[in-house]
C-alpha positions as CSV (number, residue, x, y, z in Angstrom):
1,M,60.8,-13.1,67.9
2,S,62.7,-13.7,71.1
3,I,66.4,-14.4,71.3
4,D,65.5,-17.6,73.1
5,D,63.6,-18.7,70.0
6,A,66.6,-18.5,67.6
7,T,67.6,-21.7,65.9
8,P,71.2,-22.9,65.7
9,E,71.2,-21.9,62.1
10,E,70.2,-18.4,63.0
11,W,72.9,-18.2,65.6
12,D,75.5,-19.4,63.0
13,K,74.3,-16.7,60.6
14,V,74.7,-14.0,63.3
15,K,78.1,-15.3,64.2
16,L,79.2,-15.3,60.5
17,N,78.0,-11.8,60.0
18,T,79.9,-10.7,63.1
19,V,83.1,-12.4,61.9
20,I,82.8,-10.8,58.5
21,A,82.2,-7.3,60.1
22,D,85.2,-7.7,62.4
23,A,87.4,-8.9,59.5
24,W,86.2,-6.0,57.3
25,N,87.2,-3.5,60.0
26,K,90.6,-5.0,60.5
27,A,91.1,-5.1,56.7
28,E,91.0,-1.3,56.6
29,E,94.3,-1.3,58.6
30,W,96.1,-3.0,55.8
31,E,94.6,-1.1,52.9
32,G,97.1,-0.7,50.1
33,T,99.8,-2.9,51.7
34,N,101.2,-6.2,50.6
35,D,101.4,-7.7,54.1
36,H,97.7,-8.3,54.8
37,P,97.3,-11.7,56.6
38,L,94.3,-12.7,54.5
39,F,96.5,-12.5,51.3
40,G,99.5,-14.4,52.5
41,G,101.9,-11.5,51.8
42,N,100.6,-10.9,48.2
43,D,98.0,-8.2,47.7
44,M,95.4,-10.3,45.8
45,V,93.1,-7.2,45.4
46,N,95.2,-4.3,44.1
47,N,98.2,-6.1,42.6
48,P,97.7,-9.9,42.1
49,E,100.8,-11.5,40.7
50,H,98.9,-13.6,38.2
51,Y,97.5,-10.5,36.4
52,N,100.9,-8.8,36.1
53,N,102.9,-11.0,33.8
54,G,104.5,-9.2,30.8
55,D,104.6,-5.5,30.0
56,I,100.9,-4.7,30.4
57,E,98.5,-5.4,33.1
58,C,95.5,-7.6,32.1
59,I,92.9,-4.9,33.0
60,D,94.6,-2.4,30.7
61,A,94.6,-4.8,27.8
62,I,90.9,-5.5,28.4
63,Q,90.2,-1.7,28.4
64,A,92.2,-1.3,25.2
65,M,90.1,-3.9,23.3
66,L,86.7,-2.7,24.5
67,T,84.6,0.4,23.7
68,P,84.0,2.7,26.7
69,D,80.5,1.4,27.2
70,E,81.7,-2.2,27.0
71,F,84.4,-1.4,29.6
72,I,81.9,0.2,31.9
73,G,79.8,-3.0,31.6
74,Y,82.9,-5.1,32.3
75,L,83.7,-3.2,35.5
76,R,80.1,-3.3,36.7
77,G,79.8,-7.0,36.0
78,N,82.9,-7.9,37.8
79,S,81.9,-5.9,40.9
80,L,78.5,-7.6,40.9
81,K,80.2,-11.0,40.5
82,Y,82.4,-10.6,43.6
83,R,79.5,-9.1,45.7
84,W,77.2,-11.9,44.5
85,R,79.4,-14.8,45.6
86,F,81.4,-13.4,48.6
87,R,79.4,-15.4,51.2
88,Y,80.0,-18.7,49.4
89,K,83.8,-18.7,49.0
90,S,86.6,-19.0,51.5
91,K,87.7,-15.4,51.5
92,P,84.6,-13.1,51.8
93,I,86.6,-10.0,52.8
94,E,89.0,-10.4,49.8
95,D,86.0,-10.7,47.5
96,L,84.4,-7.6,48.9
97,R,87.6,-5.7,48.5
98,K,87.8,-6.9,44.9
99,A,84.3,-5.7,44.2
100,R,85.3,-2.3,45.7
101,W,88.4,-2.3,43.5
102,Y,86.3,-2.7,40.3
103,E,83.9,0.1,41.5
104,E,86.8,2.4,42.2
105,R,88.3,1.6,38.8
106,L,84.9,2.5,37.3
107,L,84.7,5.7,39.2
108,K,88.2,6.7,38.0
109,F,87.3,5.8,34.4
110,L,84.1,7.9,34.5
111,M,85.9,10.9,36.1
112,E,88.5,10.8,33.3
113,N,86.0,10.1,30.6
114,Q,82.9,12.2,31.5
115,D,81.9,12.4,27.9
116,V,80.8,8.7,27.9
117,L,78.0,9.5,30.3
118,G,76.2,11.6,27.7
């Protein structure tokens, strides 16, 4: 197929993919900070305020109530959820970072609990 044969929809898709790639590269600059422009000053990936009310973070309470296998499934499922829908919401980079957060949490859990792998 020639570039001249591309439909407006195909051009829009290329443009969206370029915008996403550019934003992803810029997001790396703010990794671990609370001043990322996509998050309005609140790090919605690593430390969202709405999950930190009280003395225990929500993810820690979830882990405490689940078996190791259930917690692994929970982390895998949440990563998949964010990757599945990132293109259909208003903050695709934030959703991809959330997916990565769950995968990193899974990796940390498995490294600390190698016996659950069998």
